ROSE-4610 file (N, C-alpha, C; in Angstrom, 1 decimal, always signed):
// ROSE-4610
residu = [M/M/M/N/N/N/T/T/T/G/G/G/Y/Y/Y/L/L/L/S/S/S/L/L/L/L/L/L/V/V/V/A/A/A/V/V/V/L/L/L/L/L/L/I/I/I/C/C/C/V/V/V/S/S/S/L/L/L/A/A/A/A/A/A/T/T/T/N/N/N/P/P/P/T/T/T/M/M/M/D/D/D/D/D/D/Y/Y/Y/L/L/L/T/T/T/F/F/F/V/V/V/E/E/E/A/A/A/R/R/R/L/L/L/S/S/S/Q/Q/Q/A/A/A/L/L/L/E/E/E/Q/Q/Q/M/M/M/D/D/D/Q/Q/Q/T/T/T/A/A/A/P/P/P/T/T/T/R/R/R/E/E/E/K/K/K/E/E/E/V/V/V/I/I/I/R/R/R/A/A/A/F/F/F/F/F/F/R/R/R/T/T/T/Q/Q/Q/G/G/G/K/K/K/R/R/R/L/L/L/I/I/I/Q/Q/Q/G/G/G/L/L/L/V/V/V/Q/Q/Q/P/P/P/S/S/S/T/T/T/K/K/K/R/R/R/A/A/A/N/N/N/W/W/W/G/G/G/L/L/L/W/W/W/S/S/S/M/M/M/F/F/F/R/R/R/T/T/T/Q/Q/Q/F/F/F/M/M/M/D/D/D/A/A/A/D/D/D/L/L/L/V/V/V/V/V/V/L/L/L/G/G/G/V/V/V/G/G/G/G/G/G/Q/Q/Q/F/F/F/I/I/I/P/P/P/I/I/I/H/H/H/G/G/G/V/V/V/E/E/E/E/E/E/A/A/A/T/T/T/G/G/G/K/K/K/I/I/I/G/G/G/R/R/R/L/L/L/A/A/A/F/F/F]
num = [1/1/1/2/2/2/3/3/3/4/4/4/5/5/5/6/6/6/7/7/7/8/8/8/9/9/9/10/10/10/11/11/11/12/12/12/13/13/13/14/14/14/15/15/15/16/16/16/17/17/17/18/18/18/19/19/19/20/20/20/21/21/21/22/22/22/23/23/23/24/24/24/25/25/25/26/26/26/27/27/27/28/28/28/29/29/29/30/30/30/31/31/31/32/32/32/33/33/33/34/34/34/35/35/35/36/36/36/37/37/37/38/38/38/39/39/39/40/40/40/41/41/41/42/42/42/43/43/43/44/44/44/45/45/45/46/46/46/47/47/47/48/48/48/49/49/49/50/50/50/51/51/51/52/52/52/53/53/53/54/54/54/55/55/55/56/56/56/57/57/57/58/58/58/59/59/59/60/60/60/61/61/61/62/62/62/63/63/63/64/64/64/65/65/65/66/66/66/67/67/67/68/68/68/69/69/69/70/70/70/71/71/71/72/72/72/73/73/73/74/74/74/75/75/75/76/76/76/77/77/77/78/78/78/79/79/79/80/80/80/81/81/81/82/82/82/83/83/83/84/84/84/85/85/85/86/86/86/87/87/87/88/88/88/89/89/89/90/90/90/91/91/91/92/92/92/93/93/93/94/94/94/95/95/95/96/96/96/97/97/97/98/98/98/99/99/99/100/100/100/101/101/101/102/102/102/103/103/103/104/104/104/105/105/105/106/106/106/107/107/107/108/108/108/109/109/109/110/110/110/111/111/111/112/112/112/113/113/113/114/114/114/115/115/115/116/116/116/117/117/117/118/118/118/119/119/119/120/120/120/121/121/121/122/122/122/123/123/123]
x = [+82.4/+82.3/+82.0/+81.1/+80.7/+81.9/+82.1/+83.1/+82.9/+81.7/+81.4/+81.8/+81.6/+82.0/+83.5/+84.2/+85.6/+86.2/+85.6/+86.1/+85.9/+84.8/+84.5/+85.5/+85.8/+86.8/+88.2/+88.6/+89.9/+89.9/+88.9/+88.8/+88.9/+88.2/+88.2/+89.6/+90.2/+91.6/+92.6/+92.5/+93.3/+93.2/+92.0/+91.7/+92.3/+92.2/+92.7/+94.3/+94.9/+96.3/+96.8/+96.1/+96.4/+96.3/+95.2/+95.1/+96.2/+96.5/+97.5/+98.9/+99.2/+100.4/+100.6/+99.4/+99.5/+99.0/+98.9/+98.5/+99.6/+99.2/+100.2/+100.9/+102.1/+102.9/+103.0/+103.6/+103.7/+104.5/+105.6/+106.3/+105.4/+104.6/+103.6/+102.7/+102.3/+101.4/+102.1/+103.3/+104.1/+104.3/+104.5/+104.6/+103.3/+102.2/+100.9/+100.7/+101.0/+100.8/+101.7/+102.9/+103.9/+103.3/+102.7/+102.1/+100.9/+100.1/+98.9/+99.4/+100.4/+100.9/+101.5/+102.2/+102.8/+101.7/+100.6/+99.5/+98.8/+98.7/+98.2/+99.0/+100.4/+101.3/+101.1/+100.8/+100.7/+99.4/+98.4/+97.2/+97.2/+98.4/+98.6/+97.8/+97.6/+96.9/+97.5/+96.7/+97.1/+97.5/+97.2/+97.5/+99.0/+99.6/+101.0/+101.9/+103.0/+103.9/+104.5/+104.8/+105.4/+106.7/+107.6/+108.9/+108.7/+107.8/+107.5/+107.0/+106.1/+105.6/+106.8/+107.7/+108.8/+109.7/+110.0/+110.9/+110.2/+109.0/+108.3/+108.3/+108.0/+108.0/+109.4/+110.5/+111.8/+112.2/+111.8/+112.1/+111.4/+110.2/+109.4/+110.1/+110.5/+111.2/+112.4/+113.2/+114.4/+114.2/+113.3/+113.1/+111.7/+110.9/+109.6/+109.6/+110.4/+110.4/+110.8/+111.8/+112.2/+111.1/+110.4/+109.3/+108.2/+107.8/+106.7/+107.1/+108.3/+108.8/+108.8/+109.2/+109.3/+107.9/+107.0/+105.7/+104.6/+104.5/+103.4/+103.6/+104.8/+105.1/+104.9/+105.4/+105.3/+103.8/+103.0/+101.6/+100.6/+101.1/+100.3/+100.3/+99.1/+99.0/+98.4/+99.0/+98.5/+97.8/+96.6/+95.9/+96.0/+96.8/+97.0/+96.0/+95.1/+94.1/+94.4/+95.6/+96.1/+95.8/+94.5/+94.1/+94.1/+94.0/+93.9/+94.5/+94.8/+95.3/+94.5/+94.3/+93.7/+94.7/+94.9/+95.9/+95.2/+95.5/+94.9/+96.1/+96.0/+97.0/+96.3/+96.7/+96.2/+97.3/+97.1/+98.1/+97.4/+97.8/+97.3/+95.8/+95.1/+93.7/+93.0/+93.8/+93.2/+93.3/+92.2/+92.1/+92.0/+93.0/+93.1/+92.9/+92.0/+91.7/+91.8/+92.7/+92.8/+92.8/+92.1/+92.1/+93.0/+93.9/+94.9/+94.5/+94.2/+93.8/+94.2/+94.8/+95.2/+96.2/+97.1/+98.1/+97.6/+96.3/+95.7/+95.3/+95.1/+94.7/+93.4/+92.4/+91.1/+90.9/+90.9/+90.7/+89.3/+89.2/+87.9/+87.5/+88.5/+88.1/+89.3/+89.1/+90.1/+91.3/+91.4/+92.6/+92.9/+91.9/+92.2/+92.6/+91.9/+92.2/+93.6/+94.0/+95.3/+96.4/+96.2/+97.2/+97.4/+96.4/+96.5/+97.2/+97.0/+97.7/+99.2/+99.5/+100.9/+101.6/+100.9/+101.5/+101.7/+100.8/+100.9/+102.0/+102.2/+103.2/+104.6/+104.7/+106.0/+106.4/+105.5/+105.9/+105.3]
y = [+67.1/+68.3/+69.4/+70.3/+71.4/+72.4/+73.0/+74.0/+75.2/+75.6/+76.7/+76.5/+75.3/+75.0/+75.0/+74.4/+74.4/+75.8/+76.7/+78.0/+78.8/+78.5/+79.2/+78.7/+77.4/+76.8/+77.4/+77.5/+78.1/+79.6/+80.3/+81.7/+81.8/+81.0/+81.0/+80.7/+79.7/+79.3/+80.4/+81.1/+82.2/+83.4/+83.6/+84.7/+84.3/+83.0/+82.6/+82.7/+82.2/+82.3/+83.7/+84.6/+86.0/+86.6/+86.3/+86.8/+86.3/+85.0/+84.4/+85.1/+85.4/+85.9/+87.4/+88.1/+89.5/+89.7/+88.6/+88.7/+89.6/+90.7/+91.6/+90.9/+91.3/+90.8/+91.8/+91.5/+92.4/+93.6/+93.5/+94.6/+95.5/+95.0/+95.8/+96.6/+95.9/+96.6/+97.7/+97.5/+98.6/+99.8/+99.5/+100.6/+101.3/+100.6/+101.2/+102.1/+101.7/+102.5/+103.7/+103.5/+104.7/+105.7/+105.3/+106.2/+106.9/+106.2/+106.9/+107.9/+107.6/+108.5/+109.7/+109.5/+110.6/+111.5/+110.9/+111.7/+112.5/+111.9/+112.6/+113.8/+113.6/+114.7/+115.9/+115.5/+116.6/+117.4/+116.8/+117.4/+117.9/+118.1/+118.5/+119.8/+119.9/+121.1/+122.4/+123.2/+124.3/+125.5/+125.4/+126.4/+126.3/+125.1/+124.9/+125.8/+126.3/+127.1/+126.3/+127.0/+126.3/+125.7/+126.3/+125.8/+124.4/+124.4/+123.2/+122.1/+122.4/+121.3/+120.8/+121.7/+121.2/+120.3/+120.6/+119.8/+118.4/+118.4/+117.1/+116.3/+116.9/+116.2/+115.7/+116.5/+116.1/+114.9/+114.9/+113.8/+112.6/+112.7/+111.5/+111.0/+111.8/+111.4/+110.6/+110.9/+110.2/+109.1/+109.1/+108.1/+107.4/+107.7/+107.1/+105.6/+105.0/+103.5/+102.9/+103.4/+102.9/+103.1/+104.2/+104.5/+103.5/+103.2/+102.3/+100.9/+100.5/+99.1/+99.0/+100.0/+99.9/+99.9/+100.7/+100.9/+100.0/+99.8/+99.1/+97.6/+97.2/+95.8/+94.9/+95.3/+94.4/+94.3/+95.2/+95.2/+94.8/+94.2/+93.8/+92.3/+91.7/+90.3/+90.2/+89.3/+89.1/+87.7/+87.7/+86.4/+86.2/+85.2/+85.0/+83.9/+84.3/+83.3/+82.9/+83.0/+82.6/+83.5/+83.8/+84.8/+86.2/+86.4/+87.7/+87.6/+88.8/+88.8/+89.9/+89.6/+90.5/+91.0/+92.3/+92.8/+93.5/+93.1/+93.8/+94.3/+95.6/+96.3/+96.9/+96.5/+97.1/+97.9/+99.2/+100.1/+101.3/+101.5/+102.6/+102.7/+101.6/+101.6/+101.8/+101.8/+101.9/+100.5/+100.1/+98.9/+99.1/+98.8/+99.0/+97.7/+97.6/+96.4/+96.8/+96.1/+96.4/+95.1/+95.0/+93.9/+94.1/+93.2/+93.2/+92.2/+92.7/+91.7/+92.3/+91.5/+92.0/+93.1/+93.1/+94.1/+95.4/+95.5/+96.7/+96.5/+97.7/+97.6/+98.4/+97.7/+98.3/+98.4/+99.7/+99.9/+99.5/+98.7/+98.2/+99.0/+99.3/+99.9/+100.6/+101.8/+102.5/+103.1/+103.3/+103.8/+105.2/+106.1/+107.5/+107.6/+106.9/+106.9/+106.5/+105.3/+104.8/+105.6/+106.2/+107.1/+108.3/+108.8/+110.0/+109.7/+108.6/+108.2/+108.0/+107.3/+107.1/+108.4/+109.3/+110.6/+111.4/+111.4/+112.2/+111.6/+110.3/+109.6/+110.0/+110.0/+110.2/+111.6/+112.6/+114.0/+114.7]
z = [+75.3/+76.0/+75.0/+75.2/+74.3/+74.2/+73.1/+72.9/+73.7/+73.9/+74.8/+76.2/+76.7/+78.1/+78.2/+77.2/+77.2/+77.1/+76.3/+76.2/+77.6/+78.2/+79.5/+80.5/+80.5/+81.5/+81.3/+80.0/+79.7/+80.2/+79.9/+80.3/+81.9/+82.6/+84.0/+84.5/+83.9/+84.3/+84.0/+82.9/+82.6/+83.6/+84.0/+85.0/+86.3/+86.7/+88.0/+88.0/+86.9/+86.8/+86.9/+86.2/+86.2/+87.6/+88.3/+89.6/+90.6/+90.4/+91.3/+91.0/+89.8/+89.4/+89.9/+90.0/+90.4/+91.9/+92.6/+94.1/+94.8/+95.4/+96.1/+97.2/+97.4/+98.5/+99.7/+100.7/+101.9/+101.4/+100.6/+100.1/+99.3/+98.5/+97.7/+98.6/+99.7/+100.6/+101.3/+101.7/+102.4/+101.4/+100.2/+99.2/+99.1/+99.1/+99.1/+100.3/+101.5/+102.7/+102.6/+102.1/+102.0/+101.1/+100.0/+99.0/+99.6/+100.4/+101.0/+102.0/+102.8/+103.8/+103.1/+102.0/+101.3/+100.7/+100.2/+99.7/+100.9/+102.1/+103.2/+103.6/+103.5/+103.8/+102.8/+101.6/+100.6/+100.9/+101.5/+101.8/+103.3/+103.8/+105.2/+105.5/+106.8/+107.3/+106.7/+106.0/+105.3/+106.2/+107.5/+108.5/+109.0/+108.8/+109.2/+108.4/+109.0/+108.2/+107.1/+106.0/+104.8/+105.1/+105.8/+106.2/+107.0/+107.9/+108.7/+107.8/+106.9/+105.9/+105.1/+104.6/+103.8/+104.6/+105.8/+106.6/+106.8/+107.1/+107.3/+106.0/+104.9/+103.6/+103.3/+103.5/+103.3/+104.1/+105.4/+106.3/+105.8/+105.4/+104.9/+103.6/+102.7/+101.5/+101.8/+102.8/+103.1/+104.0/+104.9/+106.0/+105.9/+104.9/+104.8/+104.8/+104.0/+103.9/+105.2/+105.9/+107.2/+108.2/+108.2/+109.1/+108.9/+107.6/+107.3/+107.7/+107.4/+107.8/+109.3/+110.0/+111.5/+112.2/+111.6/+112.3/+111.8/+110.5/+109.8/+109.7/+109.2/+108.9/+110.2/+111.4/+112.5/+113.0/+112.7/+113.1/+112.0/+111.0/+109.8/+109.7/+109.5/+109.2/+107.8/+107.0/+105.6/+105.5/+105.1/+104.8/+103.3/+102.9/+101.4/+101.0/+100.1/+99.6/+98.2/+97.8/+96.5/+95.3/+95.2/+94.1/+94.6/+95.9/+96.5/+97.9/+98.5/+99.9/+100.7/+101.9/+102.8/+103.8/+103.9/+104.8/+106.0/+107.2/+108.4/+109.3/+109.4/+110.3/+111.5/+112.7/+113.9/+114.5/+114.6/+115.1/+115.8/+117.0/+117.9/+117.8/+118.1/+118.2/+116.8/+115.7/+114.4/+113.8/+113.1/+112.5/+111.0/+110.2/+108.8/+108.1/+107.2/+106.4/+104.9/+104.2/+102.7/+102.0/+100.9/+100.0/+98.9/+98.6/+97.5/+96.5/+95.3/+94.2/+92.9/+92.0/+90.7/+90.7/+91.7/+91.8/+92.3/+92.7/+93.2/+94.7/+95.3/+96.7/+96.8/+97.5/+97.7/+99.3/+99.7/+101.2/+101.6/+102.6/+103.1/+104.3/+105.2/+106.5/+107.1/+107.6/+108.4/+107.8/+106.5/+105.8/+106.3/+106.3/+106.6/+108.1/+109.0/+110.4/+110.7/+110.1/+110.3/+109.7/+108.6/+107.9/+108.8/+109.3/+110.2/+111.4/+112.1/+113.3/+113.1/+112.0/+111.6/+111.4/+110.6/+110.4/+111.6/+112.5/+113.8/+114.6/+114.7/+115.5/+114.9/+113.6/+112.9/+113.1/+113.1/+113.1/+114.3]
């Protein structure tokens, strides 16, 4: 076997092992959704009174994890492909599809719509 082919094979195997080791879990996904919702709250409607925005942000800081686990986790299905995962959340007529690979999340469809609906429901 040629040294070049062997080096390529080793490189491909290292990449596959790295992707498998960093394949996001459901907990990682919930953390991602919580961060996106928190980001959306920071960009909240600027016409809302400051006091109201602070109350909502404080509530989310203390209850955000429970909110996400109660609303998002039950309506999410994870397709684990070993090297990557596809997360599909169907919630209030919103279809959220996110690819998780290498410890990162790549929104495919409906992230803004779903985040907005969860935020409106919560508050």
